[in-house]
C-alpha positions in Angstrom: -7.2 -14.3 -63.1 -10.0 -13.9 -65.5 -7.0 -12.6 -67.9 -5.6 -15.5 -67.4 -8.3 -17.9 -67.6 -9.4 -16.3 -70.8 -5.9 -17.1 -72.5 -6.5 -20.6 -71.8 -9.9 -20.9 -72.6 -8.7 -19.4 -76.0 -5.5 -21.7 -75.9 -8.1 -24.9 -75.5 -10.4 -23.3 -78.2 -7.8 -23.4 -80.4 -6.6 -27.1 -80.1 -10.2 -28.1 -80.4 -10.5 -26.6 -83.6 -7.5 -27.5 -84.9 -8.2 -31.4 -84.0 -11.8 -30.7 -86.2 -9.6 -29.0 -89.0 -7.7 -32.0 -88.9 -10.3 -34.8 -89.1 -12.2 -33.0 -92.0 -9.3 -32.8 -94.1 -7.7 -36.2 -93.4 -9.2 -39.6 -94.8 -9.0 -42.4 -92.2 -6.1 -44.1 -94.3 -4.1 -40.7 -94.0 -4.4 -40.7 -89.9 -3.2 -44.5 -90.1 -0.3 -43.6 -92.1 0.6 -40.4 -90.0 0.2 -42.5 -86.9 2.6 -45.0 -88.7 5.4 -42.3 -88.8 4.6 -41.1 -85.4 5.6 -44.6 -84.1 8.6 -44.9 -86.2 10.0 -41.8 -84.3 9.5 -43.7 -80.6 12.7 -44.7 -79.8 11.7 -46.2 -76.1 8.5 -46.5 -74.2 7.3 -47.3 -70.6 3.5 -48.3 -70.1 0.9 -50.7 -69.1 -0.2 -53.3 -71.7 -3.5 -55.6 -71.9 -3.6 -58.2 -74.3 -6.1 -60.7 -75.2 -5.7 -63.5 -77.9 -7.7 -66.4 -79.2 -6.3 -68.8 -81.4 -8.6 -70.5 -84.4 -9.7 -73.5 -82.7 -9.4 -72.5 -78.8 -12.7 -71.6 -77.2 -10.8 -69.8 -74.3 -8.9 -66.6 -74.8 -5.5 -66.0 -73.5 -5.5 -62.8 -71.1 -1.8 -61.2 -70.1 -1.4 -57.8 -68.6 1.7 -56.0 -67.5 4.1 -52.8 -66.9 6.5 -52.9 -70.0 9.5 -51.0 -70.6 10.8 -51.5 -74.2 13.8 -50.0 -75.9 14.2 -50.4 -79.7 17.4 -52.3 -80.7 18.2 -50.4 -83.9 16.6 -48.1 -86.4 14.8 -51.3 -88.2 13.0 -52.0 -85.2 14.1 -55.8 -85.8 13.6 -56.2 -81.8 12.8 -54.9 -78.3 14.2 -55.2 -74.7 11.6 -55.2 -72.2 9.4 -56.7 -69.4 5.6 -57.8 -68.7 4.1 -59.7 -65.7 2.4 -62.7 -66.1 0.7 -65.8 -63.6 2.2 -69.3 -64.4 1.4 -72.2 -62.3 -0.6 -69.9 -60.0 2.8 -68.1 -59.4 3.6 -64.4 -60.7 6.6 -64.2 -63.2 8.3 -61.4 -64.6 9.2 -61.6 -68.1 12.3 -60.0 -69.4 13.5 -60.3 -73.0 17.2 -59.0 -73.6 19.0 -59.3 -77.2 20.3 -62.9 -76.5 18.0 -64.4 -73.9 14.8 -64.2 -72.1 14.4 -64.0 -68.2 11.5 -65.3 -66.1 12.0 -64.1 -62.4 9.3 -65.8 -60.1 7.9 -64.6 -56.7 10.3 -66.5 -55.0 12.8 -64.5 -56.4 14.6 -67.0 -58.9 15.0 -66.6 -61.7 16.0 -68.7 -65.1 17.5 -67.4 -67.9 17.1 -68.5 -71.6 17.4 -68.1 -75.3 14.5 -66.1 -77.2 13.8 -69.4 -78.9 10.7 -70.3 -77.3 10.0 -73.8 -76.4 6.3 -73.5 -76.3 5.2 -71.9 -79.4 2.1 -70.9 -78.1 3.5 -68.8 -75.7 5.6 -67.3 -78.0 2.8 -65.9 -80.4 1.4 -64.4 -77.0 4.7 -62.9 -76.0 5.2 -61.9 -79.4 1.9 -59.8 -79.3 2.8 -57.8 -76.3 6.5 -57.1 -77.3 5.6 -55.7 -81.0 2.8 -53.5 -80.2 2.0 -51.2 -82.9 4.6 -48.2 -82.0 7.5 -50.2 -81.3 7.4 -52.4 -84.6 4.8 -51.6 -87.5 3.8 -54.8 -88.0 0.0 -53.9 -87.3 0.3 -51.3 -90.5 1.4 -53.6 -93.0 -2.1 -53.6 -94.7 -1.8 -50.1 -95.8 0.4 -50.9 -98.8 -2.5 -53.4 -100.0 -4.6 -52.1 -102.6 -8.8 -52.3 -102.1 -8.8 -52.0 -98.1 -11.3 -50.3 -97.2 -11.0 -47.5 -94.7 -14.0 -45.8 -92.5 -14.5 -43.4 -89.3 -16.3 -45.4 -86.5 -16.0 -42.3 -83.9 -13.9 -38.6 -84.3 -16.0 -36.9 -81.3 -13.8 -37.6 -78.8 -10.1 -37.9 -77.9 -9.4 -40.7 -80.4 -10.1 -41.2 -83.7 -11.4 -44.6 -83.8 -10.9 -46.2 -87.4 -12.4 -49.5 -89.2 -10.5 -51.1 -91.6 -11.9 -53.9 -93.7 -9.3 -56.0 -95.4 -9.4 -57.9 -98.4 -10.1 -61.7 -98.5 -7.2 -63.8 -99.0 -7.5 -67.9 -100.2 -7.9 -69.4 -97.0 -8.9 -66.2 -94.9 -11.7 -63.7 -94.6 -13.7 -61.4 -92.6 -10.5 -59.8 -91.9 -11.2 -56.7 -89.9 -9.0 -54.3 -87.6 -10.0 -51.4 -85.2 -7.2 -48.2 -84.3 -7.8 -46.0 -81.7 -5.8 -43.1 -82.4 -4.9 -40.7 -79.5 -5.4 -37.2 -80.9 -2.9 -35.4 -79.1 0.3 -37.8 -80.2 -1.4 -39.4 -82.8 -0.2 -42.5 -81.9 -2.3 -46.2 -81.4 -4.0 -47.1 -78.0 -5.9 -49.5 -78.9 -5.6 -52.3 -81.6 -8.2 -55.3 -82.2 -8.1 -57.7 -85.1 -10.5 -60.2 -85.8 -10.2 -63.0 -88.8 -11.5 -66.2 -90.0 -10.3 -69.0 -91.4 -12.7 -70.2 -94.0 -11.9 -73.8 -94.4 -12.7 -74.4 -91.0 -15.2 -71.9 -89.8 -12.9 -70.7 -87.1 -12.0 -67.1 -85.9 -9.1 -66.0 -84.5 -9.2 -62.7 -82.2 -6.6 -60.3 -80.6 -7.0 -57.2 -78.8 -4.1 -54.7 -77.5 -4.4 -51.6 -74.8 -2.2 -49.3 -73.9 -2.1 -46.9 -71.2 -0.2 -44.7 -68.9 2.2 -44.3 -71.8 5.8 -42.5 -71.6 7.9 -42.3 -74.7 11.1 -41.0 -75.4 12.1 -40.3 -72.0 14.5 -42.0 -69.5 11.9 -44.3 -67.8 12.3 -47.5 -69.9 16.4 -47.1 -70.1 16.3 -46.4 -66.4 14.1 -49.7 -65.6 16.2 -51.7 -68.2 20.1 -50.3 -67.1 19.2 -51.1 -63.4 17.8 -54.4 -63.7 21.2 -56.3 -63.4 21.6 -54.6 -59.9 18.7 -57.0 -58.6 20.4 -60.0 -56.4 18.6 -63.4 -56.7 18.9 -66.4 -54.4 19.5 -68.7 -57.8 20.1 -68.2 -61.6 19.5 -71.4 -64.1 21.1 -71.0 -67.3 19.5 -73.1 -69.7 21.5 -74.0 -73.1 20.4 -72.7 -76.2 17.4 -74.6 -77.8 18.7 -77.0 -80.8 15.8 -78.4 -83.2 16.5 -82.3 -82.9 17.3 -83.9 -85.6 14.5 -86.1 -87.5 15.1 -90.0 -87.6 17.6 -91.0 -90.3 16.5 -92.7 -93.6 17.1 -96.3 -93.7 16.7 -97.1 -90.3 13.4 -99.2 -88.8 10.7 -97.2 -87.7 10.6 -97.6 -84.0 7.3 -99.5 -83.0 4.4 -98.1 -81.1 0.8 -99.4 -80.2 -2.3 -96.9 -79.6 -6.0 -96.5 -80.2 -7.3 -95.4 -83.6 -10.0 -92.7 -82.8 -13.6 -93.3 -83.3 -13.0 -97.4 -82.1 -12.0 -99.1 -79.4 -9.6 -100.8 -81.3 -5.7 -100.2 -81.2 -3.4 -100.6 -83.6 0.6 -101.0 -83.8 3.0 -100.0 -86.6 4.5 -103.3 -87.4 1.1 -104.3 -88.2 1.3 -102.3 -91.4 4.5 -104.1 -92.8 3.8 -105.1 -96.1 2.3 -101.5 -97.1 4.0 -98.0 -97.6 3.0 -95.9 -94.5 3.2 -92.1 -94.1 2.7 -91.2 -90.5 1.5 -87.2 -90.2 2.4 -85.5 -86.9 -0.3 -82.9 -86.5 -2.8 -81.1 -84.2 -6.1 -79.3 -85.2 -4.9 -75.8 -84.6 -1.9 -76.1 -87.2 -2.8 -74.1 -90.4 -0.1 -76.2 -92.1 -1.0 -79.4 -91.0 -5.1 -78.3 -92.1 -3.8 -77.2 -95.6 -1.6 -80.8 -95.7 -5.3 -82.9 -95.1 -6.7 -82.6 -98.8 -3.5 -84.2 -100.2 -3.4 -86.8 -97.5 -6.9 -87.4 -98.4 -6.3 -87.9 -102.2 -3.1 -90.4 -101.3 -5.0 -92.7 -99.2 -7.7 -92.8 -101.8 -5.6 -93.2 -104.7 -2.9 -95.5 -103.1 -5.5 -97.3 -101.0 -4.0 -100.8 -101.8 -0.5 -99.9 -101.4 -0.4 -96.8 -98.5 -1.6 -96.4 -95.4 -1.8 -92.9 -94.3 -2.0 -92.6 -90.3 -2.5 -89.1 -89.0 -0.7 -89.0 -85.1 -2.3 -86.5 -83.1 -0.6 -86.1 -79.2 -2.9 -83.0 -78.4 -6.5 -82.7 -79.2 -9.5 -84.3 -77.5 -12.3 -86.0 -78.9 -14.7 -83.1 -79.4 -11.9 -81.6 -81.2 -11.1 -84.5 -83.3 -14.6 -85.0 -84.1 -15.6 -81.8 -85.5 -12.5 -81.5 -87.8 -12.5 -85.2 -89.0 -16.0 -84.7 -89.8 -16.0 -81.5 -91.6 -12.9 -82.6 -93.5 -14.3 -86.0 -94.6 -10.8 -87.7 -93.3 -10.8 -91.0 -94.6 -7.5 -92.1 -93.2 -6.8 -93.3 -89.4 -6.3 -90.8 -86.6 -4.0 -92.2 -83.9 -4.3 -90.6 -80.4 -0.5 -91.2 -79.7 1.2 -89.4 -76.9 3.6 -86.3 -76.9 6.5 -88.6 -75.6 6.4 -90.4 -78.8 6.3 -87.6 -80.9 8.7 -85.3 -79.2 11.4 -88.3 -77.8 11.0 -90.9 -80.1 10.3 -89.4 -83.2 12.3 -86.2 -82.5 9.2 -83.9 -83.7 9.4 -80.3 -82.8 7.4 -79.0 -85.3 4.1 -79.3 -87.3 3.2 -80.9 -89.3 6.1 -83.4 -89.5 5.9 -86.6 -91.7 7.7 -89.9 -92.1 7.3 -92.2 -95.5 8.3 -96.0 -94.3 8.7 -98.7 -97.1 7.3 -102.1 -97.1 9.5 -103.2 -94.6 9.2 -100.3 -92.3 12.1 -99.0 -92.6 12.1 -94.7 -93.1 12.2 -93.4 -96.7 11.6 -89.8 -96.1 11.6 -87.5 -93.3 10.3 -84.0 -93.0 9.1 -81.1 -91.1 6.3 -78.5 -92.5 3.9 -78.5 -95.7 4.1 -76.0 -98.2 0.7 -74.1 -97.9 1.3 -72.3 -101.6 -0.8 -72.8 -104.4 0.8 -75.9 -105.9 2.0 -77.2 -102.2 -0.7 -79.7 -102.2 0.2 -81.3 -105.8 3.7 -81.4 -105.6 3.7 -82.8 -102.5 1.4 -85.7 -104.0 3.5 -86.3 -106.6 6.5 -86.6 -104.6 5.1 -89.2 -102.4 3.8 -91.0 -105.3 7.6 -91.2 -106.7 8.6 -92.8 -103.3 5.8 -95.2 -103.6 5.9 -96.0 -107.1 7.3 -99.5 -106.6 
């Protein structure tokens, strides 16, 4: 027995020696590159996952946890199949994702099958974080091709390589930091943390993904997913594929409304602005392209204050969020506290920002989703609106 123990001790010593040599010979970036290579070899995985996610302007952090069973759909890792557990409306829901559908199964054994186009963008973002964990998709390793990033060991003494990456600043983003915990046994990441600050708003976004009880490239995930259809359910509801609604047609009279102007006790109606051009910007504080549009809207209101009324139509944010944002950005146009029914049902807003430009009679000249966040996006937008209202 003593001889067997000596052999075991020798093997453990040998493994320990290899790990010391490995960390001494490779840089932090080398280890991340090798980790990425190991991630690419993973074809299926079953594990417990926990995600914390705080969006830029939110004070609260969303927390999701569950057992996931994931199988890569193709060699390009363009998607995964899997499940997770979440609590929604005080009920436990099991979430499944298939190639063409998502499935919600609640604690009452009723399921709803929907398309993978999430109706709630933020909910989609959180699911994205869970299903696109680093060893199933290599998105967290995307920075490895960037020049100028700084890589440092935080800790190498235990069972993990803890590596800090200080990423380069971008136009609107700084304090970009990532932490990886790489398991020395298989070089797979078990913890990934990322923080970033939006400079213009001084707001931070944070996410943390922790993976435990991991099994890879065995039958556990495949077995679970293959046997899902054997389950029997009381009710199955199929929802139609989500189609983005078409914006209101040009030349039609814009539907009238009456709402309170933020910061005042006054209410205004759209019809009272007849005689001037009107730009309605449907937006909310946390929307990045909405934020990028603000300087252009400020410039337009200042430049054409005698002939153009800019209205920031906000269906979501409370007074505290609006007060901070308006003050920080020195907004010079009216912010209208509209409701979501007007935005979605009447003006067919399904993406933010959405902008409507009206002529002096209140008819729609132009309607479009989005805002070009590129270097010349604001100037191009100002020029485009200037052309529309030049008469």
